[in-house]
C-alpha positions in Angstrom: 0.1 -6.3 18.5 0.4 -4.8 21.9 -0.3 -1.4 23.7 2.6 -0.3 25.8 3.9 3.0 27.3 5.2 5.3 24.6 8.6 5.7 26.2 9.1 1.9 26.5 8.2 1.5 22.8 10.6 4.3 21.8 13.4 2.8 23.9 13.0 -0.5 22.0 12.9 1.3 18.7 16.2 3.1 19.6 18.0 -0.2 19.9 16.9 -1.2 16.4 17.8 2.1 14.9 21.3 2.0 16.3 22.1 -1.5 15.2 24.6 -1.0 12.4 24.3 -4.6 11.2 20.6 -5.2 11.5 18.9 -2.0 10.4 17.7 -2.1 6.8 15.6 1.1 6.8 13.5 3.1 9.2 10.8 5.7 8.6 9.4 8.3 11.0 6.4 10.2 9.8 3.3 12.0 10.9 2.9 13.7 14.2 1.3 13.0 17.5 -2.2 14.4 18.0 -2.1 18.0 19.4 1.6 18.3 18.9 3.5 20.7 16.6 5.3 19.3 13.5 8.5 17.5 14.2 11.7 19.6 13.6 15.0 18.4 12.3 18.0 20.9 12.0 15.6 23.8 12.5 13.1 22.8 9.8 9.6 21.4 10.1 9.6 17.9 8.5 6.9 15.5 7.4 9.1 12.4 7.1 12.6 11.1 8.1 14.4 8.0 6.7 17.3 6.3 8.4 19.8 3.6 7.3 23.4 2.7 7.8 25.9 3.4 4.9 29.5 2.6 4.4 31.7 5.7 3.7 35.4 6.0 3.3 35.7 6.9 7.0 33.6 3.9 8.1 30.0 3.1 8.7 27.6 6.0 9.4 23.9 6.4 10.2 22.4 8.3 7.3 19.4 10.5 8.2 17.3 12.0 5.3 14.6 14.4 6.4 11.9 15.7 4.0 10.2 19.1 4.4 7.6 20.4 2.1 9.9 21.0 -0.8 13.1 19.0 -0.6 15.2 16.3 1.1 18.2 17.0 3.4 20.7 14.3 4.2 23.2 14.1 7.0 25.6 11.3 8.0 26.6 10.5 11.6 29.4 8.2 12.6 28.4 5.0 14.4 28.7 5.6 18.1 28.2 8.8 19.9 27.2 10.9 16.9 24.6 8.4 15.7 23.2 8.0 19.3 22.8 11.7 19.7 21.1 12.0 16.3 18.7 9.1 17.1 17.9 10.5 20.6 17.0 13.9 19.0 14.7 12.2 16.6 13.0 10.1 19.2 12.4 13.3 21.2 10.4 14.8 18.3 6.6 14.1 18.3 6.5 11.7 15.3 3.3 9.8 15.2 4.6 6.7 13.5 7.8 4.7 13.3 8.3 1.9 10.8 11.6 0.0 11.2 12.7 -2.8 8.8 15.6 -5.0 10.0 17.2 -7.9 8.4 15.0 -10.3 10.4 11.8 -8.4 11.3 9.5 -5.4 10.9 8.7 -3.2 13.8 5.9 -0.6 13.8 5.0 1.9 16.5 2.0 4.2 16.4 1.7 6.8 19.1 -1.7 7.4 20.7 -3.0 10.6 22.3 -2.6 9.1 25.8 1.2 8.7 25.6 0.8 5.1 24.8 1.9 3.2 21.7 0.4 0.5 19.6 3.3 -1.8 18.7 3.3 -4.5 16.0 6.4 -6.7 15.4 6.6 -9.4 12.8 9.5 -11.8 12.1 10.4 -12.2 8.4 10.0 -15.6 6.7 13.6 -15.3 5.5 16.3 -12.7 6.3 17.0 -9.8 3.9 20.2 -8.0 3.2 20.8 -4.3 3.9 22.1 -2.0 1.2 25.0 -0.1 2.6 26.0 1.9 -0.5 26.0 5.7 0.2 25.1 6.6 -3.4 21.3 6.7 -3.2 20.9 6.4 -6.9 22.3 2.9 -6.7 19.8 1.7 -4.0 17.5 -1.0 -5.4 14.2 -2.1 -3.9 14.6 -5.4 -5.7 18.1 -6.6 -6.2 19.2 -7.4 -9.7 19.5 -11.1 -8.9 16.0 -11.3 -7.4 14.2 -14.5 -8.5 11.2 -12.5 -9.8 13.4 -10.5 -12.1 15.0 -13.6 -13.4 11.7 -15.3 -14.0 10.4 -12.3 -15.9 13.4 -12.2 -18.1 14.6 -8.8 -16.8 17.8 -10.3 -15.3 19.9 -13.1 -16.9 20.8 -16.4 -15.2 23.8 -14.7 -13.5 21.5 -12.1 -11.9 22.5 -9.1 -14.1 20.0 -6.8 -15.7 19.9 -7.5 -19.4 21.0 -4.5 -21.5 17.7 -4.5 -23.4 15.7 -4.6 -20.2 17.3 -1.6 -18.4 14.2 0.6 -19.1 11.8 -2.0 -17.7 13.9 -2.5 -14.6 14.0 1.3 -14.1 10.2 1.4 -14.5 9.8 -1.4 -11.9 12.0 0.3 -9.4 10.3 3.7 -9.7 6.9 2.1 -9.4 7.9 0.3 -6.3 9.2 3.5 -4.7 5.8 5.1 -5.3 3.9 2.1 -4.1 6.1 1.9 -0.9 5.6 5.5 -0.1 1.8 5.4 -0.9 1.1 2.3 1.2 3.2 3.6 4.1 1.3 6.9 4.1 -2.1 5.3 3.8 -1.3 2.8 6.7 0.0 5.6 8.9 -3.1 7.8 8.4 -5.5 5.0 8.8 -6.9 5.1 5.3 -5.6 1.6 4.6 -6.4 -1.3 7.0 -3.5 -3.0 8.7 -3.2 -6.4 6.9 -2.9 -9.7 8.8 -2.0 -13.3 7.8 -5.7 -14.1 8.0 -6.7 -11.0 6.0 -3.8 -10.0 3.7 -3.7 -6.8 1.8 -5.6 -7.4 -1.4 -4.1 -5.8 -4.5 -5.6 -6.0 -8.0 -3.7 -5.1 -11.2 -6.2 -4.2 -13.9 -4.9 -4.8 -17.4 -1.8 -6.6 -16.0 -0.5 -8.0 -19.3 2.6 -10.1 -18.5 2.3 -8.9 -14.9 5.8 -7.4 -14.4 4.5 -4.9 -11.9 2.1 -7.4 -10.3 4.9 -9.8 -9.5 7.2 -6.9 -8.4 4.6 -5.5 -6.1 4.0 -8.9 -4.5 7.7 -9.7 -4.0 8.5 -6.3 -2.6 5.6 -6.0 -0.2 5.9 -9.6 1.1 9.6 -10.1 1.1 11.1 -6.6 1.7 8.2 -4.9 3.6 7.0 -8.2 5.2 3.4 -7.3 4.7 0.8 -10.1 4.2 -0.4 -9.6 0.6 -2.3 -11.3 -2.1 -2.3 -10.0 -5.7 -4.7 -10.6 -8.5 -4.0 -9.7 -12.1 -6.8 -9.0 -14.6 -6.4 -9.1 -18.4 -8.5 -9.9 -21.4 -6.1 -12.5 -22.8 -6.2 -16.1 -21.7 -2.7 -16.5 -22.9 -1.5 -13.8 -20.4 -3.4 -15.5 -17.5 -1.9 -18.9 -18.4 1.7 -17.5 -18.6 1.4 -15.5 -15.4 -0.1 -18.5 -13.5 2.8 -20.6 -14.6 5.3 -18.0 -13.5 3.6 -17.6 -10.1 3.7 -21.4 -9.6 7.4 -21.5 -10.4 8.1 -18.7 -7.9 5.8 -20.0 -5.2 3.9 -16.7 -5.3 0.4 -16.3 -3.8 -1.4 -14.8 -6.8 -4.5 -15.2 -9.0 -5.0 -14.2 -12.6 -8.5 -13.5 -14.0 -9.5 -13.4 -17.6 -12.0 -10.6 -18.4 -12.4 -6.9 -19.2 -11.7 -4.2 -16.6 -15.4 -3.4 -16.4 -16.6 -7.0 -16.1 -13.9 -8.8 -14.1 -15.3 -10.6 -11.0 -13.2 -10.8 -7.8 -14.1 -12.9 -4.7 -13.5 -9.9 -2.5 -13.1 -6.1 -3.1 -9.5 -5.1 -3.3 -7.7 -2.7 -0.9 -5.5 -1.3 -3.6 -6.0 -1.0 -7.4 -3.2 -0.7 -9.9 -3.8 0.4 -13.5 -0.5 1.0 -15.3 -0.4 2.2 -18.9 -4.0 1.1 -19.6 -4.7 2.7 -23.0 -7.1 5.7 -23.4 -10.5 5.1 -21.7 -9.3 1.8 -20.1 -7.8 4.0 -17.5 -11.3 5.5 -16.9 -12.7 1.9 -16.6 -10.1 1.1 -14.0 -10.7 4.2 -12.0 -14.4 3.6 -12.0 -14.0 0.0 -10.9 -11.7 1.1 -8.1 -14.3 3.6 -6.9 -17.1 1.0 -7.1 -15.0 -1.4 -5.0 -14.3 1.4 -2.5 -10.5 0.7 -2.9 -8.5 2.6 -0.3 -5.6 3.2 -2.7 -5.4 3.7 -6.4 -2.3 4.1 -8.6 -3.0 4.7 -12.2 -0.5 5.6 -14.9 -2.5 6.6 -18.0 -1.4 5.8 -21.5 -2.9 7.6 -24.6 -5.7 10.2 -24.3 -7.5 9.8 -27.6 -11.0 10.3 -26.2 -10.7 14.0 -25.1 -8.3 14.7 -28.0 -11.0 13.6 -30.4 -13.6 15.8 -28.7 -11.3 18.8 -28.8 -10.9 18.4 -32.6 -14.7 18.6 -33.0 -15.5 21.3 -30.5 -14.9 25.1 -31.0 -12.0 26.3 -29.0 -13.0 28.9 -26.5 -11.4 32.3 -26.5 -8.6 33.2 -25.9 -7.2 29.6 -26.1 -7.1 29.0 -29.9 -3.3 28.7 -29.8 -3.6 25.7 -27.6 -5.4 23.6 -30.2 -4.3 25.2 -33.5 -1.3 22.9 -33.9 -1.8 19.1 -33.7 1.1 18.3 -31.4 0.1 21.0 -28.9 -3.6 19.9 -29.0 -2.6 16.3 -28.2 -0.4 17.4 -25.3 -3.1 19.7 -24.0 -5.6 16.8 -24.2 -3.3 14.7 -22.0 -3.2 17.4 -19.3 -7.0 18.2 -19.5 -7.9 14.5 -19.3 -5.9 13.8 -16.2 -7.0 17.1 -14.5 -10.6 16.1 -15.0 -9.9 12.5 -13.7 -8.3 14.0 -10.6 -11.2 16.3 -10.1 -13.8 13.5 -10.4 -11.9 11.4 -7.9 -11.9 14.3 -5.5 -15.6 14.6 -5.9 -16.2 11.0 -4.8 -14.0 11.1 -1.7 -10.4 10.6 -2.7 -7.3 12.7 -2.0 -5.5 12.9 -5.3 -1.9 13.7 -6.2 -0.6 13.8 -9.8 3.1 12.8 -9.7 5.9 11.8 -12.0 6.1 8.1 -12.5 9.3 7.7 -14.5 11.6 10.5 -15.6 10.5 12.0 -18.9 13.9 11.1 -20.4 12.9 7.5 -20.3 9.2 7.6 -21.4 6.8 10.4 -22.4 4.0 8.5 -20.5 5.3 9.4 -17.1 2.3 10.7 -15.2 0.8 8.8 -12.2 -2.5 9.5 -10.6 -2.3 8.5 -6.9 -5.6 8.5 -5.1 -6.3 7.7 -1.4 -9.8 7.2 -0.2 -10.6 9.5 2.7 -14.4 9.3 2.5 -14.7 13.1 2.5 -16.5 13.5 -0.8 -16.5 17.1 -1.9 -19.9 17.2 -3.8 -21.6 18.9 -0.9 -19.0 21.7 -0.6 -19.7 23.0 -4.1 -16.2 24.4 -4.8 -14.6 21.4 -6.5 -17.9 20.6 -8.3 -18.1 24.2 -9.6 -14.5 24.1 -10.9 -15.2 20.8 -12.7 -18.5 22.0 -14.2 -16.8 25.2 -15.5 -14.0 23.3 -17.0 -16.0 20.8 -19.0 -18.5 23.5 -20.1 -15.7 25.8 -21.3 -14.1 23.2 -23.4 -17.3 21.4 -24.4 -16.0 17.9 -23.5 -17.6 14.9 -21.6 -15.0 12.8 -19.8 -15.5 9.0 -20.1 -14.9 8.7 -16.3 -17.8 11.2 -15.7 -20.1 9.0 -17.7 -19.0 5.9 -15.8 -19.5 7.7 -12.5 -22.8 9.2 -13.4 -21.6 12.8 -13.5 -23.1 14.6 -16.5 -21.1 17.9 -16.1 -24.0 20.1 -15.0 -24.1 21.5 -11.5 -25.9 19.3 -9.1 -25.9 16.4 -11.6 
């Protein structure tokens, strides 16, 4: 890691961006302190992605810019067009650049004194760049990746098994969310920059056969070139034994702990907590442990919401909402929404910024909600507004969320 003049750092970055053979992907995000938002094609943008693609007319630099509502993609021929596009982007006041090449990762963070903190790391082994122009066909883990073969998602020839297409899609969508979440948290300083001596610590609570645990480790270490150590927690000794054997076969740095989510003991608190499809209040147990550990990043995909649904069946429905609970199927769906809204509110109260996003398209699974929480330390208990909304909601519906019990919130103002 080094501190250099900003223009010198950007000049080096320019060369990496314009390398049509070496560039895998680059991301520009954030903005320099005191500067207006970066603008691309007349629009304020929060993020830009670059990569080279092969079109019928030859190789082009593809630039995808993201504003608040949608993505805009433009392709520039290698040479003068691409150089002009890159120069225009480098002139914008982006706060961070992250560049992945086939052989290294290169990060630039602009400081307020027109300097740049630069971190470059060589990859342990080269990676290939995806040049297809159809974005739907881009894969974060290739079909023939050793992890996918070891997990039985791909066959011996490196092709996704017909019966495992849904699992592969789930893995890919999870990795996209994880990639974006970690990038955002690192750029905003909410997540510490990992080193070889202090790798990023990730725990997967209720990991089962650890599909996503292994996928996260492989993607972050191999594709993102981030030092990372993963730990899976599950109540079954059989799962731990199986996963340990898989990790040994793949040479993956991972631990597997037997225990409940609430009682599992880790040598050090994790930086990021995953809880994917933990059933009913197991999701609440996972969120509570993440908060207790002070985890910087939490990704939780709930599964089943029996607890609040059962409470709604017993409580009188407040007027004028009787139609929401009169029919069983509507009551169950409403319970899903109410449960996750309360979880998001509680996390906000204890210092997390929370987004509720789509995990996998609903056509593939009805359990497609992801709670993504980033610790900012700015708890909102003292402001009153969020707490009042939470208290009003639980009082109106006469429910007590499990997460509130675990976190010591009793639903009354000031409690």
